[in-house]
C-alpha positions as CSV (number, residue, x, y, z in Angstrom):
1,M,0.0,0.0,0.0
2,K,1.3,3.4,-1.0
3,K,1.7,5.8,1.9
4,E,0.2,9.3,1.2
5,S,2.1,12.4,2.2
6,K,0.4,14.5,4.8
7,I,1.2,17.6,2.7
8,K,-1.1,16.4,0.0
9,D,-4.0,16.2,2.6
10,R,-3.7,19.9,3.4
11,P,-5.8,22.4,1.5
12,N,-3.9,24.9,-0.6
13,K,-4.2,28.6,-0.3
14,Y,-7.0,28.9,-2.9
15,V,-9.2,26.4,-1.1
16,L,-8.6,28.2,2.2
17,K,-9.2,31.7,0.7
18,Y,-11.9,31.0,-1.9
19,G,-13.3,27.6,-1.0
20,K,-12.3,26.0,-4.3
21,S,-9.2,24.8,-5.9
22,I,-7.4,27.0,-8.5
23,T,-8.5,24.5,-11.2
24,E,-12.1,24.7,-10.2
25,I,-12.0,28.5,-10.2
26,A,-10.4,28.6,-13.6
27,E,-13.1,26.3,-15.0
28,I,-15.9,28.4,-13.5
29,F,-14.6,31.6,-15.2
30,G,-13.4,29.8,-18.4
31,T,-9.8,30.9,-17.9
32,S,-6.4,29.4,-17.1
33,N,-4.8,28.7,-13.7
34,S,-2.2,31.4,-14.4
35,T,-4.9,34.0,-14.9
36,V,-6.5,33.1,-11.6
37,T,-3.0,33.4,-10.0
38,E,-2.7,36.9,-11.4
39,W,-6.1,37.9,-10.2
40,D,-5.2,36.7,-6.7
41,K,-2.2,39.0,-6.7
42,D,-4.3,42.1,-7.4
43,V,-6.3,43.3,-4.3
44,D,-9.2,44.6,-6.3
45,K,-9.5,41.5,-8.5
46,S,-9.0,39.3,-5.5
47,N,-11.9,41.0,-3.7
48,W,-14.0,40.8,-6.9
49,L,-13.2,37.1,-7.2
50,K,-14.3,36.4,-3.6
51,K,-17.5,38.3,-4.1
52,R,-18.3,36.6,-7.4
53,L,-17.6,33.1,-6.0
54,K,-19.8,33.8,-3.0
55,E,-22.6,34.9,-5.4
56,L,-22.2,31.8,-7.5
57,K,-22.1,29.4,-4.6
58,G,-25.8,28.7,-4.8
59,D,-25.6,28.1,-8.6
60,F,-23.6,24.9,-8.4
């Protein structure tokens, strides 16, 4: 049996900050992971992203 690393069990910063993985966020907005990373670096875009994901939460 393969032993899993505990690090893999930890949520990444996107899951902690937005409640979704970077791949899930990129799929929702139809963009790439690198675009989501750039949005996360910009305060205004990061706030917009949080707000938009909160609004969309009920739509999934």
